Steps between C-alpha positions, in 0.01 A plus 500: 500500500649835396353766731587753230161640396495876451307677775291788370150647514399258226652205686510574877618267772357447847628509860286337768584516872367249751529660845461306824265702726474250786514610863869410530584768240437758773826387665838664430711449189876460526676815386191720520536643852164512676302471177286188461538251218164614362599867501846432357360290216232761426769771481710288263204413276389865479853611415520234232164598350620862484825391330299301245291809429813711451652241265193537277491881488554641151465877487170580670358149446525168681543217251297192596793259466416327828190366671524444874296340775517418870336203672492525878446182698422482871157531658382533139645427156445760232612813315730712713521841331309783667308816410355517149676171417342306789347171390669504160725220387771587246518869411708689246793703628326811365203433727742447788665837429166679493345336807714495815315454825681811622833681452725556800790746523836408647816701565799354315860590577724532193868405479604865539304533826210696351144378542198483276143379522424188298166344405407156629186368329321227696297227330530212746440515876662283767263248656520194724246251635394138472707209374698430181281368214787485249347225285193715441721794403688294239174367358364856472821605326449223241146625433612860457791414273302265278298799381809715450673230296188453289505873418881517458613160367841624379600703805819482705375247758330639812706513822337395831676592827371336818611663829426311821629449854369151569348173395157473333203379705286382206711213368815446298533778238759321284253366245330841469838675453617244244170533311558878491857451371367277222278776361670674210503746217674422172813657656530279810343374821366721779778586747433440870718650774467427873635718783496364857530781756690480829442679831864464608834565338655179372657328203306604193488275197425696184433339163653157573584255223462177699230362726777339704616843621177553692459432872159333530212334318293819472786694341548216254127509425517872418804431281294253295216754486735757341593536135852476359629852441501558122811638336307819420515585874859393569648846441255651752600233753872559443456878535342430840797285600318169451670220306272347236529174307263273306417331831421815698147513640300816573480462876635668813510358854538679836439824312555837663388833356799529263432148368137586426603809304761303303256221418235744379752689288647187340159348435370807320815617318390418145597671175247713318457627148610857435216539253209523742 
């Protein structure tokens, strides 16, 4: 599979985030100070959505090269974007740009010591409650992406990034994740990443290339639930200091805040057409 399809308004790709919103996500995340896992992940996802918007700006327009969606799973399983996008599944990046839940202002310190106010659009709110129905989230992702692939059969394959801090309570999600990985466009199979968060500082394992490197059965399960990293994303991994090979899988274990940011960046660092 080539993973070389041109990404443009005529042939957009899709990023779908599965976000654990169980009660345990209200606990702390390693490397995030007093901020909870839920709040840290929400901050990272909002920053990423804003960066995707900016990557699609052309003059005064936002080119709809991407479609994005968020599935939250905890007390409920369903669409996770807020405001005017609440209840919607996959939305164009132009709709994302036009419909933040709110825009916050933050003081940023520059390298020369000066400060400036920067915009922080918010689309996704932190939340935590209930258990971890991960199987249901993967099944919903398959339903959403089947429609996208029907509409865009030749697209660069959709990327799904699952961020969780624990084990599912509704069964073994491996079959659901493998079924999602087997969905495809003419350019390749859907890519599935998994990020397992940690509350304490420890040995992180980022993008391993062997199941034998992993410490326990659950980590090995998530490894099998993750796609091999295609060569199209190797340069992004290497720029982030992550070694990539044909055996590298899109998964991170004992993730702290920096690991989450790296995983999101690598997973969404795709090449786009310069022609719109």
